[in-house]
C-alpha positions in Angstrom: -30.3 40.3 -12.2 -26.7 41.7 -12.0 -27.3 43.2 -8.6 -28.6 39.9 -7.2 -25.6 38.0 -8.5 -23.2 40.6 -7.1 -24.9 40.4 -3.6 -24.8 36.6 -3.8 -21.0 36.6 -4.5 -20.4 39.2 -1.9 -21.9 37.0 0.8 -20.1 33.8 -0.1 -18.2 32.4 2.9 -14.5 33.3 3.0 -13.9 29.9 4.6 -15.6 28.2 1.7 -13.4 30.1 -0.7 -10.3 29.2 1.2 -11.3 25.5 1.1 -11.9 25.8 -2.6 -8.4 27.3 -3.2 -6.7 24.6 -1.0 -8.6 21.9 -3.0 -7.4 23.4 -6.2 -3.8 23.4 -4.9 -3.9 19.7 -3.9 -5.4 18.8 -7.3 -2.3 20.4 -8.9 0.0 18.7 -6.4 -1.2 15.3 -7.7 0.6 15.4 -11.0 3.4 17.7 -9.8 4.4 15.2 -7.0 4.8 12.5 -9.6 6.4 14.5 -12.4 8.8 16.2 -10.1 10.1 12.8 -9.1 10.3 11.6 -12.7 12.4 14.6 -13.8 14.7 14.5 -10.8 13.5 17.6 -9.0 13.2 15.6 -5.7 13.6 12.0 -4.6 10.7 9.6 -4.9 10.2 9.7 -1.1 9.3 13.4 -1.3 7.0 12.7 -4.2 5.2 10.0 -2.2 4.9 12.3 0.8 3.4 15.1 -1.3 0.9 12.6 -2.8 0.0 11.3 0.7 -0.5 14.8 2.0 -2.8 15.6 -0.9 -4.9 12.5 -0.1 -5.2 13.3 3.6 -6.2 17.0 2.9 -8.6 15.9 0.1 -10.3 13.5 2.5 -10.6 16.2 5.2 -12.1 18.6 2.7 -14.7 16.1 1.7 -15.7 15.5 5.3 -15.9 19.3 6.1 -17.9 20.0 2.9 -20.4 17.2 3.6 -21.1 18.6 7.1 -21.2 22.2 5.8 -23.6 21.3 3.0 -26.0 19.6 5.4 -26.4 23.0 7.0 -27.8 24.3 3.7 -25.6 27.3 3.1 -26.4 30.1 0.7 -26.1 29.3 -3.1 -22.7 31.0 -3.5 -21.2 29.2 -0.6 -22.7 25.9 -1.7 -21.2 26.4 -5.2 -17.7 27.1 -3.7 -18.0 24.0 -1.5 -19.1 21.8 -4.5 -16.1 23.0 -6.6 -13.7 22.3 -3.7 -15.2 18.8 -3.4 -14.6 18.3 -7.1 -11.0 19.6 -7.0 -10.2 17.3 -4.0 -11.6 14.2 -5.7 -8.7 13.0 -8.0 -6.3 12.0 -5.1 -9.1 10.0 -3.5 -9.9 8.3 -6.8 -6.3 7.3 -7.1 -6.2 5.8 -3.7 -9.5 4.0 -4.3 -8.0 2.4 -7.4 -5.0 1.1 -5.4 -7.3 -0.1 -2.6 -9.4 -2.1 -5.1 -6.3 -3.9 -6.3 -6.5 -7.6 -5.9 -4.9 -9.1 -2.8 -2.1 -10.6 -4.8 -1.1 -7.1 -6.0 -0.6 -6.1 -2.3 1.8 -9.0 -1.5 4.5 -6.5 -0.4 7.3 -7.8 -2.7 9.0 -6.3 -5.7 11.2 -9.1 -6.9 9.4 -11.6 -9.2 10.8 -14.7 -11.0 9.3 -17.4 -13.2 11.9 -19.8 -11.9 11.9 -19.6 -8.1 14.5 -22.3 -7.6 17.1 -21.0 -10.1 16.0 -17.4 -10.9 17.6 -15.7 -13.9 20.6 -13.6 -12.8 21.3 -10.0 -13.7 24.7 -9.0 -15.1 24.5 -5.6 -16.7 21.8 -4.4 -14.4 24.1 -4.4 -11.4 25.9 -1.3 -12.9 22.7 0.2 -14.2 20.9 0.1 -10.9 23.5 1.8 -8.8 24.4 1.4 -5.1 21.2 2.9 -3.7 18.8 0.5 -5.4 17.0 -2.5 -3.9 19.2 -5.6 -3.5 18.9 -8.2 -6.3 18.9 -11.2 -4.0 16.0 -13.5 -4.5 15.2 -15.2 -1.1 13.2 -18.2 -0.1 10.9 -15.9 1.8 10.1 -13.9 -1.4 9.6 -17.1 -3.3 7.1 -18.4 -0.8 5.1 -15.1 -1.0 5.3 -15.1 -4.8 4.0 -18.6 -5.1 0.9 -17.7 -3.1 0.3 -14.3 -4.6 1.2 -14.9 -8.2 0.7 -18.5 -9.3 0.3 -17.5 -12.9 4.0 -16.4 -13.0 5.8 -19.5 -14.4 8.4 -20.7 -16.9 7.4 -20.5 -20.5 8.0 -23.8 -22.3 8.2 -23.5 -26.1 8.6 -25.6 -29.2 10.8 -22.8 -30.7 14.5 -23.4 -31.1 16.5 -21.2 -28.7 17.7 -18.8 -31.4 14.1 -18.2 -32.5 12.9 -17.9 -29.0 15.6 -15.3 -28.3 14.7 -13.2 -31.4 11.0 -13.3 -30.5 11.8 -12.4 -26.9 13.9 -9.4 -28.0 11.2 -8.2 -30.3 8.5 -8.6 -27.6 10.6 -6.7 -25.1 11.0 -3.8 -27.5 7.3 -3.8 -28.5 6.3 -3.6 -24.8 8.4 -0.4 -24.5 11.2 -1.8 -22.5 14.6 -0.1 -22.9 16.9 -3.1 -23.7 20.4 -2.2 -22.5 22.1 -5.6 -22.9 21.5 -8.8 -24.9 23.6 -11.8 -25.9 22.2 -14.4 -28.2 24.9 -17.0 -27.4 24.1 -16.8 -23.7 20.4 -16.4 -24.3 20.2 -13.4 -22.0 18.3 -10.1 -22.5 18.4 -7.3 -19.9 16.1 -4.3 -20.0 14.4 -1.6 -17.9 10.9 -0.3 -17.9 10.1 3.2 -16.6 6.7 4.2 -15.2 5.1 7.3 -16.8 4.3 9.4 -13.8 6.9 8.8 -11.1 9.5 7.5 -13.4 10.1 4.3 -11.3 12.5 1.9 -13.0 12.1 -1.9 -12.9 14.9 -4.0 -14.3 14.0 -7.2 -16.3 16.2 -10.1 -17.3 15.0 -12.7 -19.8 16.8 -16.1 -20.0 16.4 -18.5 -22.9 17.7 -22.1 -22.6 17.4 -25.2 -24.8 15.5 -28.2 -23.7 14.5 -31.6 -25.2 11.5 -30.2 -27.1 12.7 -26.7 -28.0 13.4 -24.0 -25.3 12.4 -22.5 -22.0 12.0 -18.8 -21.3 12.4 -17.5 -17.8 12.0 -13.9 -16.7 12.7 -11.9 -13.6 11.6 -8.3 -12.9 12.9 -6.3 -9.9 12.0 -2.7 -8.8 14.9 -0.4 -8.1 13.2 1.4 -5.3 10.2 0.8 -2.9 9.0 -2.2 -1.1 5.7 -3.2 -2.6 5.2 -2.9 -6.4 1.4 -3.4 -6.3 1.8 -6.3 -8.7 3.6 -4.4 -11.4 6.5 -6.8 -11.8 4.2 -9.9 -11.9 1.9 -8.2 -14.4 4.8 -7.3 -16.6 6.0 -10.9 -16.7 2.5 -12.2 -17.4 2.0 -9.7 -20.2 5.3 -10.8 -21.8 4.4 -14.4 -21.4 1.0 -13.9 -23.1 2.8 -12.1 -26.0 5.4 -14.9 -26.3 2.9 -17.7 -26.3 1.1 -16.0 -29.2 4.2 -16.5 -31.3 4.1 -20.3 -30.7 1.1 -20.5 -33.1 
């Protein structure tokens, strides 16, 4: 039995072993590309390039393995190829998840506001974001895209008095894991940032509470510091906050 196993291992294709090793490396690159960006080892552009490279190589490995396995290689080579296919799978799964995103998540914008005519304005965020971040201007073009892609993003109308709405908004922001870096009850303004787990991308949020005839209105705006498309992250963040706030209205 031992002799048979040794002979089988001895005849395994060196090419299959190389593919397996490469596949293992790209599996490691997947978290490293993101965490390296998060901890400041390289800029996010490098992290994205590493991730894209892992996806391309992973796809190539799957194609090569599929063709090779059709030729019915010896068991040891077949095992190496199957392991390499498994190692190369995570980057492809990640892309598949993104590709399956709803069309509205691929709108190509990163600046979302509940009030498209008079969007809440950032104050403290200007200094927090720095000079190399995306501009904070909310344009008519962005508004038109948002209206079509994210119709559920809209102003919250509440029976709550402005002070109560402010306190509830602040509590909800903190419960959602936002880092609140500025708030003013008299002005009805809350500013915060949320950081993604893997790449450490930062999105700034401003909440504006104003009195109306029946209670108050709550408007939000969420803007990514880097990148072009947010894959719906800012809109989803606002919707999640809105659902939490409406639950406080009883």
